[in-house]
C-alpha positions, 0 to 999 in steps of 0.5 A: 963157641960164641953160640954156646956161650950165649946158650950158657947164660940162658935159664934151664927149662927145669932142674936136672933130674926133674924131667927128660928134655931133648935139648942142646946138651950135645951141642954144648959137649961139642964145644967142650970137645973143641976146648979140651982138644984144642982143635975145631970139631970137624977136624977132631971128628975127622982125625979121631973118628972118621979116618980110623973107621974109614968114613970117607964120605962124612962131612959137616959141609960137603967138598965141592967134588961131592956136591952132585952125590947129595941126595934130594930131600923130599916132603909130602903134599896134601895127598901124601905123595912125595914131592921134592922139597923146595930149595929153601926150607925153614926148620925151627925158625932157621932157613936152609938153602943148598945145605950142606952143599955150601961152605961153612964154619959152624960145627954143631956137636948135636947135628949137621953131619951128612954121610952115607949108609956105608959110612954110618954102618961102620960107626954103628958096627964099632959101637956094637963091637964095644968100641972097636972096628977092624982092630982099631979101638975108638972107645973103651968097653966102659965108655960104650957101657955107660953110653948104653946104660940108663942115665935118667933114673926113674924117668922114662920115654915112651912105653918105658924106654930109658935114655943113655948118653945119646941113645934111647934104650929098650928095657925089659919093660918096654921090650913088650912094645917092640921086637927089639931086644932089651939092651937095644939102643937107637936114635934118628935124624931130622929127615926121617932116618932111624937106626938101632943096634941090638947087641943080643941079636948082634945086628945093626939096622938103619933106615934112610928116608930123606923126608921132612917133616919127620913123621914116619914112625909107623913105617919105622915100626913095620920095617923093624918087625920085618927085620926081626921076623927074618931072623932064624933062631 
């Protein structure tokens, strides 16, 4: 909360609607959730999202009994061979050591969760289902529609993609550059993860590489091509 109050006093990069900037908006939203719900963000996520979806392995900071399950982070050397990342790494000016296998109290609305492929698949399937999973509704159909609708007007991302509320969106125009169907929505993570949901084909796909820096978009594209090539129509 204190960090977001400091952020609130800083000037904007530009006026809303002038450009698209990937920033700290979701972190601000995380603090807003805390204010409205009256509970810390980690507790809100657990009670309102993780527990209903059966996500038992998703945490901001891993419990000690799960530390040994944390995947190793890799980087690449000058010959493009994978190497274990150093114990202490610098990201955006901050240094992390043994994160998230430590105890902490900073809960970011925009990032910082550690999870498993299975857990996140539950979350993705809920979105693909229009807000429900196993008979439990977390979001209304209208909320999911707004999350996956263009929210940036005439502005665009690469190749004409749009942006919704947390997701990059494939449009009719940008679908010429990807095998994903128009209406597909996606994003990725700091350590080269990538995921997308395609409502037309009724598929959700995730790629977890656990490599930093994140520059494996070519591999992501190849995997996406293989996924769609395997669909029988």
